[in-house]
Every structure is written in structure tokens, then in C-alpha cells.
C-alpha positions as CSV (number, residue, x, y, z in Angstrom):
1,X,-13.9,74.7,-28.0
2,X,-15.4,71.7,-27.2
3,X,-18.8,70.1,-28.5
4,X,-20.5,71.4,-25.2
5,X,-19.1,74.7,-25.0
6,X,-19.5,75.0,-28.7
7,X,-23.4,74.2,-28.3
8,X,-23.9,76.8,-25.5
9,X,-21.8,79.3,-27.7
10,X,-24.4,78.8,-30.5
11,X,-27.3,79.4,-28.1
12,X,-26.1,82.9,-27.4
13,X,-28.8,85.5,-29.3
14,X,-27.2,87.2,-32.2
15,X,-29.2,90.9,-30.7
16,X,-28.1,90.1,-27.1
17,X,-26.9,93.3,-25.7
18,X,-24.6,91.9,-23.2
19,X,-23.6,88.6,-22.0
20,X,-22.5,87.1,-18.8
21,X,-20.5,84.2,-18.4
22,X,-21.0,82.6,-14.9
23,X,-18.5,80.3,-13.7
24,X,-16.2,81.2,-16.4
25,X,-13.0,79.1,-15.9
26,X,-10.9,79.5,-18.6
27,X,-12.6,82.0,-20.2
28,X,-13.6,80.5,-23.4
29,X,-16.6,81.7,-24.5
30,X,-16.2,85.3,-23.5
31,X,-13.2,85.4,-25.2
32,X,-14.7,83.5,-28.7
33,X,-17.3,86.5,-28.3
34,X,-14.7,89.1,-28.7
35,X,-12.8,87.3,-31.2
36,X,-16.0,86.4,-33.4
37,X,-16.6,90.4,-33.2
38,X,-19.4,90.9,-30.3
39,X,-19.3,94.6,-29.4
40,X,-21.7,94.8,-26.5
41,X,-21.3,94.0,-23.2
42,X,-18.9,90.7,-21.6
43,X,-18.6,89.8,-18.3
44,X,-16.8,86.7,-16.9
45,X,-16.9,85.7,-13.5
46,X,-15.7,83.0,-11.4
47,X,-15.9,82.2,-7.7
48,X,-12.2,81.5,-7.0
49,X,-9.5,83.7,-8.4
50,X,-7.6,80.9,-9.9
51,X,-9.6,80.1,-13.3
52,X,-10.3,84.1,-13.3
53,X,-6.9,84.7,-13.6
54,X,-6.5,82.1,-16.4
55,X,-9.1,83.6,-18.0
56,X,-7.7,87.2,-17.5
57,X,-4.5,85.6,-19.1
58,X,-6.0,84.2,-21.9
59,X,-7.8,87.4,-23.0
60,X,-4.5,89.3,-22.2
61,X,-3.0,86.9,-24.8
62,X,-5.3,88.1,-27.3
63,X,-4.7,91.7,-26.6
64,X,-8.7,92.0,-25.3
65,X,-8.9,91.9,-21.8
66,X,-9.8,95.4,-21.7
67,X,-12.8,94.5,-23.6
68,X,-14.2,91.9,-20.9
69,X,-15.3,92.6,-17.2
70,X,-13.5,90.2,-15.0
71,X,-15.7,89.7,-11.8
72,X,-14.4,87.8,-8.7
73,X,-18.1,86.9,-6.8
74,X,-20.3,84.1,-5.9
75,X,-23.1,83.3,-8.5
76,X,-25.0,86.5,-9.8
77,X,-23.8,88.8,-7.0
78,X,-22.9,91.9,-8.3
79,X,-23.7,90.9,-12.2
80,X,-27.2,92.8,-12.3
81,X,-25.0,96.3,-12.5
82,X,-23.8,95.6,-15.8
83,X,-26.0,96.0,-18.8
84,X,-26.7,92.4,-20.0
85,X,-29.4,90.4,-21.0
86,X,-28.1,86.7,-21.4
87,X,-26.5,84.7,-18.5
88,X,-24.7,81.5,-19.4
89,X,-24.1,79.3,-15.9
90,X,-22.8,76.1,-17.4
91,X,-20.3,73.4,-16.2
92,X,-22.0,72.6,-12.6
93,X,-24.2,70.6,-10.6
94,X,-28.0,71.3,-11.2
95,X,-28.1,71.8,-7.4
96,X,-25.7,74.4,-7.6
97,X,-27.4,76.4,-10.5
98,X,-30.6,76.1,-8.6
99,X,-28.7,77.9,-5.6
100,X,-27.5,80.5,-7.7
101,X,-31.1,81.5,-9.4
102,X,-32.4,80.8,-5.9
103,X,-30.1,83.5,-4.2
104,X,-30.3,86.3,-7.0
105,X,-33.7,86.0,-8.2
106,X,-33.1,89.4,-10.2
107,X,-32.8,87.6,-13.5
108,X,-36.7,86.4,-13.2
109,X,-37.8,88.6,-15.3
110,X,-39.0,89.5,-19.1
111,X,-36.3,90.3,-21.3
112,X,-33.4,87.7,-19.4
113,X,-32.0,84.9,-21.4
114,X,-30.6,81.9,-19.2
115,X,-28.4,79.5,-20.8
116,X,-27.9,76.5,-18.2
117,X,-26.1,73.6,-18.5
118,X,-26.0,71.0,-15.4
119,X,-23.3,68.4,-15.0
120,X,-25.4,66.3,-12.6
121,X,-28.5,66.7,-11.2
122,X,-30.7,68.0,-14.0
123,X,-34.0,67.0,-12.3
124,X,-33.6,68.7,-9.6
125,X,-32.7,71.9,-11.4
126,X,-35.7,71.5,-13.9
127,X,-38.1,71.2,-11.3
128,X,-37.3,74.6,-9.3
129,X,-37.2,76.1,-12.5
130,X,-40.8,75.4,-13.4
131,X,-42.1,75.9,-10.2
132,X,-40.4,79.6,-10.0
133,X,-41.9,81.1,-13.0
134,X,-38.9,80.4,-15.4
135,X,-39.9,78.2,-18.8
136,X,-37.5,76.1,-20.4
137,X,-37.9,77.2,-24.1
138,X,-35.6,75.0,-25.7
139,X,-33.9,72.0,-24.7
140,X,-30.9,70.6,-26.5
141,X,-28.5,67.2,-26.0
142,X,-25.1,67.6,-27.1
143,X,-22.1,64.5,-26.9
144,X,-18.7,65.7,-25.7
145,X,-16.2,62.8,-25.1
146,X,-18.6,59.9,-24.8
147,X,-21.2,61.8,-22.6
148,X,-24.6,63.5,-23.3
149,X,-24.9,66.8,-22.0
150,X,-28.7,68.7,-21.3
151,X,-28.4,72.6,-22.5
152,X,-31.1,74.5,-21.9
153,X,-32.4,78.1,-23.0
154,X,-34.5,79.7,-20.2
155,X,-36.7,82.7,-20.0
156,X,-39.3,84.2,-17.7
157,X,-42.7,82.8,-18.0
158,X,-45.8,80.1,-17.5
159,X,-44.2,77.1,-17.6
160,X,-46.6,73.8,-19.0
161,X,-46.3,70.8,-16.6
162,X,-44.1,67.8,-16.8
163,X,-44.4,64.7,-15.8
164,X,-41.5,62.8,-13.5
165,X,-39.9,61.2,-15.9
166,X,-39.6,64.5,-18.0
167,X,-37.8,66.3,-15.3
168,X,-34.9,63.7,-16.2
169,X,-35.2,63.8,-20.2
170,X,-36.6,67.2,-20.6
171,X,-40.0,67.7,-22.1
172,X,-40.8,65.0,-24.8
173,X,-41.8,67.5,-27.1
174,X,-38.9,69.5,-27.4
175,X,-36.3,67.3,-27.1
176,X,-37.7,64.2,-29.4
177,X,-36.1,65.5,-32.5
178,X,-33.1,66.0,-30.8
179,X,-30.6,63.2,-32.6
180,X,-28.9,61.9,-29.4
181,X,-32.6,61.6,-27.9
182,X,-33.1,57.8,-28.3
183,X,-29.5,57.2,-27.1
184,X,-30.4,59.2,-23.9
185,X,-33.9,58.2,-23.5
186,X,-32.0,54.4,-23.0
187,X,-29.4,55.7,-21.0
188,X,-31.9,56.8,-18.4
189,X,-33.9,53.6,-18.7
190,X,-31.2,51.7,-17.9
191,X,-30.1,54.2,-14.9
192,X,-33.5,53.3,-13.3
193,X,-33.8,49.9,-13.6
194,X,-30.8,49.6,-11.7
195,X,-32.4,51.8,-9.3
196,X,-35.7,49.7,-8.9
197,X,-33.6,46.2,-9.1
198,X,-31.6,47.4,-6.3
199,X,-34.3,49.1,-4.0
200,X,-36.6,45.7,-4.5
201,X,-34.1,43.9,-1.9
202,X,-34.8,46.8,0.6
203,X,-37.4,47.5,2.9
204,X,-36.8,50.9,3.6
205,X,-37.3,54.1,1.3
206,X,-41.0,52.8,-0.1
207,X,-41.6,56.4,-1.5
208,X,-38.7,56.6,-3.3
209,X,-39.0,52.8,-4.7
210,X,-42.7,53.8,-5.8
211,X,-41.4,56.8,-7.2
212,X,-38.5,55.3,-9.3
213,X,-41.1,52.6,-10.7
214,X,-43.3,55.3,-12.0
215,X,-40.4,57.3,-13.3
216,X,-39.5,53.9,-15.1
217,X,-43.0,52.9,-16.4
218,X,-42.9,56.4,-17.8
219,X,-39.7,56.1,-19.3
220,X,-40.7,53.0,-21.1
221,X,-44.2,54.5,-22.3
222,X,-41.6,57.2,-23.8
223,X,-39.9,55.1,-25.8
224,X,-42.5,53.5,-27.1
225,X,-44.1,56.8,-28.2
226,X,-40.7,57.5,-30.0
227,X,-40.6,54.2,-31.8
228,X,-44.2,54.4,-32.6
229,X,-43.8,58.3,-33.9
230,X,-40.4,57.3,-35.8
């Protein structure tokens, strides 16, 4: 299991009464749950038949396919009929995860745990979550094959406000203790320096240019705060 998937797996609450892995691909997390003695409901779903078949095959090889509910479905459609309280949506773009949650809003309710791991566009996902009755209760960074990934534990609730830069990095107070925070922050600063430099030569998209300058300034302020508190 990769560092990324291992981190996601370790976020699953020990007392969960059911886990659904959306976009399960090879079914790595559902299979590991059963192998490690999880006895409650496990759902492995995917939009495409081919990856779902691979998950089924992996479970059959270990003689545990009868312990996992395999479902060919789009997003969260049909998942609500199972007795689950933990939903994993990982390995997709932030816009895709946002679309899934926006389409099937039933999980925005007390008692559900969402473990979300966007591959790209984390700012889009964070913005949507914090404006749609979801609260990011935990932010993690994990490095896998030289890339740093964001992982979020999300629950129903009122979210604190985020400055623009925190939509990219995560809430400072939640993520600052992570050992990868400084490296990730430097990556974000470099990314926005390139954006601002490139846009300085353009006469278009003045609003975007101003926003990127604001975010870059906030990222530098965040770095100074981090260095001062370290």
C-alpha cells in the first residue's frame, strides 16, 4: 500500500459501522479493512467496470469477496442504502469530488465522516466544503513518490473562515505541525511567483492578476509566521 493510501486507511475511525470507498480502483482499502478484521459493512464502488472487476478479483483471490459490497455506480448514487458512516473519495480532482458531493448531498448530515484526497484543485474543493455546511476537522499532508498530497477529514458543521491562501494550503492552525508543511508552503509560493510573473506581462484578466498577488502575499506572510513560531 502506498504512503497516500496508508494515510487514508489510518484515518478511518476505529468505531466506524460501515465504510464506502468511492472510486475504489483495485479495491486496496476495502480489501485491507477485511484482512485486518473489520467486520462491519464495506462498500467498494467505481464508475467503470474494469477497475471494479480488478477489485473483485483481488478480493476473490483472498476469499473475502463475500465480505465486500461491490457497486458499479456514479459517485455516491446508491451508496445511501448501505449501513455506512465513513465515505472515502480519493484519487480524483478537486472539481470531480466537489461534483460528486454536490450531486448527492445526503452525506451532509451529522454522523458522517468524509475522507477526501484531491489530486488537483484542492482550493476548489475547500471553497465548496466551507460554504456548504461541511467542516474540515483535520488536514494532513503525505509524500508519495516525491509528490505531496492533501488529505482531509470532513464532517457536518459550521466552518471557520479561510483566507484565500488557506484554500490552497489548508487552515494554517490545522496543518502547521505537519512535517511537510514548510516544503509544501514553499511549493505554493513558487507556484504563485510563477503565476504572478507570467501575468505581469499580460494586459488581460486584471482580477485574476490581483487575486494571485494577494494569495502570494498571504503565502509569504504565512511563511514568516511559520519561521517566527518555529
